[in-house]
N, C-alpha and C positions, 0 to 999 in steps of 0.2 A: 848357582852353586848350592849344594845340599847342606851348607853350614847352618846350624840352628843355634845361634847365640841366644842368650836369654833376652827375649824381646820385652818391650814395655808392656805388651799385652800379658805376658806371663807374670810380670811384677804386679800388674793391676789385678790379675786373677787371684794371686796369692793374697793380696790385700783384701779383696772382696770376700774370699773364703774366711780369712781371719776375722773380719767384722761379723759375718754371719754366724760363725761358731761362737764368737764371744757373746753374742746376744742369746745364744742357746746354753750358756754356761758350760760349753764344751770347747775350751780354748785350744787354739793352735799355739805351739811354742816356737818362736823364732829366736834363734840365738843372737842374731845381730851381726853386722858386718865384721869381717876378719881383715886384719892388716896384712899387707903384702909380705911383710917379714915373717909372719906366722905361717902363711901359705908356703913360702919357700922353705921354711924349717920343716914343715910336714913333708914336703916333697923329698927333702934330703933324708929324713928318717925312713921313708918308704922306698927310696931309691928309684924315683920316677918323676916325670913331669906331668902335672895334671892337665887335662884337656881344657881348651878355652871356656867351654860351657860350664864346667865344674868350678874353674877359677872365678868366673863371673858370679856364679851362685854363692861361692864363699864370700866374695867381696860385697854382695848384695844382702844375703840373708844369714850367712854363717852356718845355718842348720835349721831344719824345720821338722817338727814332730806333730803329726796329725793324730786325732783319736783313731785307735786301731781299726775300728769297724768301717772306716770310710774309704779305704783304698787298698790296692794290691801292695803298695809301698806306704808304710805309715811313718817311716822316719827317713829323712834325707840327712845323712850324717855329715857333719861339718868338722871344722877345726876349732877346738876350744882350749882354754888354759888347763882344764881338767882332762888331760889326755887319755885317761883310761877308757872313756866313752866316746872319744872322737874318732875320726878316720884313721889316725895313726894307731891308737890303742886297740881298736877293734880289728884292724887289719893285721897287726903284729900278733895279737892273741890268736886270730884265726889261722895264721900261718903256722904258729907253734902248736896249737891244740888240735887243729883239724887238717893240717898239712895243706892249707890253701896255697896254691901256686904263687910264686914270687911275682908273677905278672898280673895278679889280681889285687884290686884295692876295693875294700868294702865301703860303698857309698850309700847304700840303702838297706833298710830292714823291711822285710816283707811282712804282710799281715799274718801269715802263717808262721808258727814257731820255727825258728832257725832257718828262715829263708833269707839269704843275703843277696843283694844286688851289687854286682862288682864291675868296676871298670876293668877291661882287659887292655892293659897298657902295652901289651906286646903287639897289638893291632891298632894301626892309626890310619885314618883316611886323609885325604888331601888337605882338609881343613884343620888337621891336628886333633881330631876327635877320636875317642875310643868307644867301641861298642859296650853295651851293658849286658852282662850274662847273669843268670841266676845260679847260685850255689846253694844246694840243699844240704845243710850241715847235718841233718838227721841221717842222711845216707852217705855223707862225705862225697857227694857227687855234683859235678858241674852239669847244669841243665842247659837248655838252649839259650840263644841270644834273645833278649827281650826287647831291647831298644837299640837304635843306631848310635845314640849318644846320650849323655846326661841331660842335655837340654830337652831332648824329646821325652825322656822319662818324666822329668819335672812337669813339662807342659801337659802330657797325656794324663798323668795321675791327677794333677790339679784340675784339669778339665773334667775328668770323671767325678771328682769330689764335688765340683760346682754343680754338675748336672744332678747328682744325687741330692744335694741340698735344695735344689730348685723343685724337686718332686714333692707334691703335696703328701702329707702323712695320711695314711688310711685310718 
């Protein structure tokens, strides 16, 4: 089955990157685990059910912010008590200010200004996962599908970051 739940390998990868960047005084910010009740409340406010890989991410990390220069996605948006900058606040603001479709949920911020990576909750595969599309807020336009699901996005971006960090500096 093509289901990509967050594996222990992804968790270990995030931890390795966190340690490497901490040694370089360029820290990764990890929000910390989110309670199931907060996840359900966020789903209710957005009118959707989060896919398993995103729910697992929220329960494990809560949210991750990387230094901007390191990846195509520099912020994996989570659920926080300060809702203006979490998945609920950013999605509701994007729906109001940028006419973002009701079926899109902003779960990642791109390295480029106003690139948003969104779950398309109107499309679901057999595993309950939703594809990740990019929305370019500068053009108010939906771009192509970037990832099959949130788990793939997290794994690929973190893999790229790890490879970048492993390259010797010139």
